[in-house]
Steps between C-alpha positions, in 0.01 A plus 500: 500500500850395424764475774858614488731327741853577623714390212821303535758765587796263421821428694315263725291783657162365615367770713474891511365773718263747337657832530277738308191480273502719202136439396165495673187293466306633209806646318547429137851377413702439194728210400837507680385791738647458848238359727696465826846490646616207709814437701681170493804390690704643202349828378182699455315379190222680286233258389347607159140430373479187289223660292286806468177502704323628813607410841206340668650395836835502684565197712816608689565811691828699554714306752356163411738208430395324169637187353547403131158381355297696755236749355587865495192644323206426277415667171140566392358294226474134403731240670829496295709198549800652329564744772672322786176351625458321830178358639163549348182696569282347755189326364150453666360755743818678593527675162657814637786318669837411336644170614869432444644161535888493476659161504219316704155572618501645853335301788173605658679702760836587341793643683661339803340208674306601796172406656198722480524612866877585461421705194222686703747563792756625247253748346407614851848564600611646170744220414574436132513130458694529182798624695497207746691176482293233670650277769222241488482182312570543129568869560158588626454814709433446872339716760856567654621619164236754475527614864881527481479711192236721651718560806800592288280737297364666808850540659708587196273571211455311183809376316568629146560265209823542311456618150715572187864494560494419870273202435736381219814533718328316780434206273836507348692511840287219628575285194871576523504421880351150419757423223831651583753378746672849588841558627656838547867629500580838642799716469617866454753681292683835541380766258712778654682538173183559293488853364223739586194460290572129421192332350462222750240308291745482202781387731276229633399393151853479388589304814223249429629454150846424640339249739312321225830479296683343789202265579259470207263253676362800702342640184277206435132360522426206716202264440408354836259236358752363250804567715667657200719809455527731214793749491401809314765691293344853513462665837155643521502664833179549703516846689280540805304816494302625798189714415195621691298226316739217610818323397587463130794303342539635143781328293798673377620284189848377412680719755841344421508649148374853558709809585437714794295775314265221354470339833413817677240603237349153539480523868333849490253379231405187699444711815292756316289239332444325840405816682255594222357144504547476119767231493427223249448155683784350297745740659424337835581151401798293400759611762798265542616663817379785728632806693341676794670813595288542822779704664370811331212473758670343798644172632850342481442138423198296392388168354319589188265249368613288182211481257513178291621424243786737595750347739641820676443861589751768621422747765680820560449677842567846636856607503658576828826619660732321725866530613752374255867417563796549267856454618397560854299812418131539562283658229127532424405223261172478300340156464236354268310206641400217270275197512475211264202270530510183291289186453697224651326248261675651215825640639739381765699714744802504297337637192328771700830599674679532172232723357510712821888518501499632134225747585696642788817517288325701235360754754849523668684588187 
């Protein structure tokens, strides 16, 4: 048999979740026929057949997480080293078993370190050792680790591993939290003068452009390892989009040099592509600054997370009314709350405040 493994999906994507198989064991397939669909942190990708042949065996099931280089299926016929082959057929008495060695040969037990008695207890209690982090010497799993997990499982049920977009977001946020030194500014601006039907997103985009013109260092990338700053001329704005599948941040390119009609069309296209899960991975990369208009859902102020190499993110909250005063007269005023979170490694307070002042002035005009 020849073995087909998960190919390199590019853009640094090393893992994917199997969403749907389009072929069964025993099916005859043609070159480039879609074998299965997988979900990465970026998009849903169809994996085509590398050759024509008969599917002898599938190694992963729908819902499984598979990494680049791990086997997806085997084709009938002689071993073919030209088709993303990993491992080799077992020799000796176990002629019907396929052994795969990826990277290095597994140990005699494999999996987390645990004594045989601990493994027996875990099996008896229905505890999956692969999901435990050992507290013993060298990370070995102890009796207490197993019992504690069993008590949690009995009281609250099993935990559910994050997958797809949620898993990617958790990793990204953890990484950002370890790198960035975040500071946030908060303010609000009267939008009482805005006409009915004003496109809030377009006003926010124009205001961000005004802020970048007043303080160009906000539209930049920062290298924390080299402690170097790169100011970027084009403003490629990441737009946070909430979906049932999780949070996406597609990039609206060169927002300073596009008219309102083009910007609105671009926003609608990005949202549509995200909701249909057909957005190309490259459209989720390369943002120089980000905007989270979370006020469409709720909340006034926030401290959105800055994701390196970006140095700032703007947050727009839910508009609210409050009393206003003009020449001693009271009137109903409408206010838009705003947040700016910035990486204090790259920007100082004065730079952030200048950006915020220009942002507010643009919205107040």
